[in-house]
C-alpha positions as a printed Julia matrix, in Angstrom:
295×3 Matrix{Float64}:
 -0.01  -0.29    0.11
  1.62   3.33   -1.01
  1.27   6.52    1.09
  1.15  10.11    0.06
  4.24  11.95    0.52
  4.78  14.02    3.12
  4.7   17.91    2.87
  7.62  19.97    3.77
  8.3   23.08    5.93
  8.66  25.09    2.98
  5.55  23.65    1.39
  3.73  23.99    3.89
  4.74  27.49    4.39
  4.47  28.5     0.71
  0.92  27.35    0.79
 -0.28  29.58    3.64
  1.74  32.29    2.07
 -0.36  32.23   -1.18
 -3.23  33.23    0.84
 -1.67  36.01    2.29
  0.03  37.34   -0.63
 -3.4   37.52   -2.58
 -4.58  39.48    0.91
 -1.58  42.11    0.7
 -2.39  42.8    -2.7
  0.7   40.97   -4.29
  3.54  42.74   -2.82
  6.38  43.06   -5.03
 10.12  43.28   -5.3
 11.83  46.6    -4.73
 15.41  46.22   -4.03
 17.5   43.47   -2.66
 20.36  44.81   -0.45
 23.36  43.41   -0.29
 26.32  43.15    2.56
 29.96  43.56    1.6
 32.09  40.34    2.35
 32.16  39.89    6.64
 35.28  41.79    8.09
 37.69  39.44    9.84
 36.03  38.59   13.07
 32.7   39.9    12.89
 29.78  38.69   11.44
 28.21  41.93    9.8
 28.12  40.62    6.55
 25.66  37.38    7.22
 22.81  37.9     5.55
 21.25  39.88    3.02
 17.6   41.8     2.62
 14.88  41.81   -0.08
 12.61  44.86    0.07
  8.63  45.19   -0.92
  7.52  48.36   -2.22
  5.44  48.52    0.57
  8.71  48.83    2.6
  9.08  45.15    4.29
 11.88  43.28    5.19
 12.84  39.96    4.13
 16.65  38.68    5.64
 18.13  35.66    4.78
 21.8   33.93    5.44
 24.32  34.08    3.04
 26.95  32.84    4.15
 26.26  29.29    2.75
 28.87  28.1     0.3
 29.77  30.95   -2.77
 25.97  32.45   -2.33
 27.23  36.06   -1.01
 29.83  35.94   -3.88
 27.45  34.97   -6.33
 25.45  37.83   -5.13
 27.66  40.32   -5.34
 29.15  39.48   -8.68
 25.2   40.1    -9.77
 24.81  36.68  -10.55
 20.75  37.62   -9.57
 17.94  35.81  -11.34
 16.97  38.08  -14.22
 13.49  40.19  -13.0
 13.58  39.49   -9.73
 12.98  43.72   -8.77
  9.45  44.49  -10.27
  8.44  40.9    -9.85
  6.0   39.38   -7.03
  6.95  38.59   -3.71
  5.08  35.19   -3.88
  6.41  34.58   -7.62
 10.16  34.5    -5.6
  8.75  32.75   -2.88
  7.89  29.82   -4.52
 11.58  28.51   -4.85
 11.74  28.38   -1.58
 10.3   24.33   -2.23
 13.95  23.76   -4.46
 11.09  22.74   -7.03
 11.48  26.0    -8.78
 14.92  26.51   -9.97
 13.4   28.91  -13.39
 14.55  32.47  -13.18
 11.62  34.98  -12.11
 11.03  35.83  -16.0
 10.16  31.87  -16.38
 13.74  30.67  -18.42
 15.69  28.62  -16.96
 18.34  30.59  -15.02
 20.3   27.56  -13.4
 20.11  29.22   -9.66
 19.48  26.63   -7.81
 20.3   27.38   -3.97
 20.08  30.7    -4.85
 16.35  30.57   -6.24
 15.99  28.72   -2.31
 17.99  31.44   -0.68
 15.99  34.69   -2.25
 12.65  32.31   -1.76
 13.08  32.39    2.17
 13.55  36.27    1.72
 10.74  36.93    0.19
  8.86  34.49    1.9
  9.86  36.41    4.9
  9.41  39.91    3.62
  5.43  38.94    3.23
  5.23  37.59    6.83
  6.52  40.93    8.17
  3.88  42.42    5.6
  1.07  40.66    6.9
  2.68  41.01   10.75
  2.99  44.8    10.17
 -0.65  45.34    8.76
 -2.32  43.35   11.47
 -0.62  45.13   14.54
  1.45  42.67   15.94
  4.93  41.8    16.68
  7.0   39.27   17.98
  8.19  39.79   22.46
 11.66  41.05   22.74
 14.33  38.38   23.17
 16.01  37.98   26.83
 18.82  36.0    25.65
 20.92  34.62   22.54
 19.78  31.36   23.15
 16.25  31.31   22.93
 15.52  30.34   26.1
 17.09  26.64   26.05
 19.05  27.6    29.3
 20.8   24.07   29.02
 22.64  23.46   32.09
 24.39  20.28   34.17
 21.85  17.34   33.6
 21.3   18.66   30.11
 22.32  16.91   26.79
 22.53  19.82   24.28
 22.19  18.97   20.89
 23.78  21.17   18.21
 23.25  21.62   14.16
 26.1   23.0    13.35
 29.15  24.61   15.51
 27.8   27.68   16.89
 31.86  29.8    16.67
 32.2   32.19   19.74
 29.16  30.78   21.83
 30.85  27.21   22.07
 32.84  28.12   25.29
 29.68  29.66   26.78
 27.66  26.45   25.94
 30.16  24.12   27.72
 30.3   26.29   30.62
 26.82  25.18   31.26
 27.51  22.03   32.3
 25.63  20.85   29.94
 27.03  17.47   27.57
 27.06  19.08   23.88
 26.97  16.84   20.83
 27.65  18.89   17.72
 25.99  17.78   14.32
 28.05  18.84   11.49
 28.45  18.5     8.2
 32.44  18.48    8.07
 34.18  15.4     8.34
 37.76  16.9     9.08
 35.38  18.46   12.16
 34.53  15.37   13.81
 35.83  13.84   16.98
 36.23  14.63   20.88
 37.25  18.8    21.23
 37.6   20.66   24.4
 34.23  19.94   26.66
 31.79  18.61   23.05
 31.87  16.27   20.4
 31.08  16.28   17.02
 29.79  13.84   14.7
 28.16  13.47   11.33
 24.92  11.26   12.08
 22.24  13.11   12.87
 20.2   10.52   14.47
 22.47  11.91   17.57
 19.72  14.52   18.19
 17.95  11.36   19.27
 19.38  11.02   22.51
 19.32  15.32   23.39
 16.51  16.44   25.2
 17.47  19.85   24.0
 18.19  20.94   20.81
 19.52  24.55   19.02
 19.36  25.17   15.37
 19.99  27.87   13.18
 17.61  28.72   10.34
 19.97  27.43    7.57
 18.26  23.81    7.39
 15.77  26.05    5.68
 18.12  27.18    3.1
 19.99  24.06    2.42
 16.72  21.95    2.94
 17.96  19.75    5.8
 15.38  21.14    8.05
 12.41  18.0     7.92
 15.59  15.41    8.23
 16.74  16.98   10.99
 13.81  17.69   13.21
 12.74  13.7    12.5
 15.07  13.25   15.16
 14.33  15.34   17.39
 10.72  14.36   18.55
 11.77  13.59   21.94
 13.27  16.79   23.06
 12.36  18.68   25.82
 12.94  21.7    23.66
 13.8   22.63   20.27
 14.89  26.01   19.52
 15.86  27.79   15.82
 17.83  31.06   15.83
 18.9   33.41   13.29
 17.85  36.3    10.84
 16.16  33.79    8.75
 13.86  32.17   10.78
 11.77  35.31   10.7
  8.79  34.17    8.85
  5.73  32.16    9.36
  6.57  30.12   12.07
  3.45  27.88   11.74
  4.82  25.08    9.8
  8.06  24.93   11.91
  5.67  24.82   15.49
  4.01  21.96   13.82
  6.57  19.86   13.16
  8.01  20.34   17.09
  9.81  23.23   17.18
  8.98  24.76   20.47
 10.83  28.43   19.87
 12.01  31.14   17.59
 15.06  33.57   18.31
 15.06  36.13   14.97
 15.74  39.4    13.86
 13.14  42.22   14.12
 13.37  45.65   11.67
 12.29  48.34   13.57
 13.83  50.94   10.86
 14.07  49.72    7.19
 16.07  52.5     5.7
 18.17  52.73    8.19
 18.98  49.26    8.85
 19.81  48.46    4.96
 21.51  51.61    4.66
 24.02  49.64    7.79
 23.4   46.4     6.17
 24.99  47.52    2.74
 27.46  49.59    4.33
 28.84  47.36    6.44
 27.93  48.88    9.75
 25.99  48.01   12.9
 22.18  48.34   12.94
 21.74  48.03   16.68
 19.49  50.85   16.46
 17.47  49.87   13.32
 16.08  46.34   14.58
 15.9   44.24   17.45
 16.24  40.47   18.66
 13.22  38.43   19.42
 12.09  34.95   20.94
  8.94  33.34   20.05
  6.95  30.31   21.94
  5.13  28.54   20.3
  2.08  29.11   22.75
  2.51  33.2    22.06
  1.97  32.66   18.39
 -1.47  33.71   16.71
 -1.39  31.92   13.51
 -1.89  33.38   10.2
 -5.02  32.83    9.76
 -5.82  34.91   13.02
 -3.7   37.41   11.58
 -5.08  36.95    8.42
 -8.41  38.33    9.45
 -7.69  41.16   11.22
 -6.93  43.09    7.87
C-alpha cells in the first residue's frame, strides 16, 4: 500500500503565503540589499535583505557556499526587481529552479535562498499590517537555558558560543557536515550522524537548515526533545510549519527601521538601533489565519 509523501516545511509555508500574498495585494520586490564581505572577526556580512514595495524586509543568511560571492558579482535571477514576492517565494521549495521570468536560470540554491527571503518579507508585511510584533529576546539562546543534566544537541558549530555552552555544564553533541571536525573536542563531541540528536533533551539549530533543505530530516530526530529552538535572521518568517513539526521556540531579528537597517547593511555597519532580537515561543504565536482576519 503506497502512502502520499509528507509535505515539507517549505511546501506548507508556501501554501500559506499564497493566501497571504493575495490578501496583501501581491506586493512586489523593490530591491535586494547585499552586504559587503564580512570583516574578519565580525558577522556583519552574514545576511542580505530583500525589500518589498510596501517597505517590508525579508532577511536571509548568505554565507552558505558561494551565495554571497554570487550575489555581489551580480548573479541574480533576471527580473527579480518588480517581480511579485510570491513568485520569488515559490523558489523556497527547491522545485522551482527557474528565474523570475520563467526561463531556465540554473540558480538552484540561490533561488531557494531568495525564496525564503521573499517569504519572510511577506510574513513581516502581514504582521505589520495586522499590528502584531514578536516579543523582545531575553538572551541569545532562545530561552534554552542548558545546564548540568542536560544533553544539548547543536546542528552545526556555533562559533563564539561554544565556550559559553560548554561552561553551562551540559553535555554537548554537535552534528556537522564537515568530516574533518568529527571527534572529541574541548568539552563537546562532533559527529556526522544526525540520529545522535535523538538522545538530546534540548536542541539548538539555525535557520540555515531552511536554505539547505535539511530541516525536515533533522526534525525527524528531535521528536523526543523537551525543547527545540531555531535561531538566526532566516527564521523570522511564518513559524506555523515549524511549530507544527515540534519546534518550540524561535529567535530572530525584527527590523524596526527598514531604511536605516538597509543603509547600515550595505555599508557593513552596526544595525543595533534599526533592529532588535526577538524570542517567539510556540504558545505566543496567534497563527497566520488569525492575523489575516485582522486585515
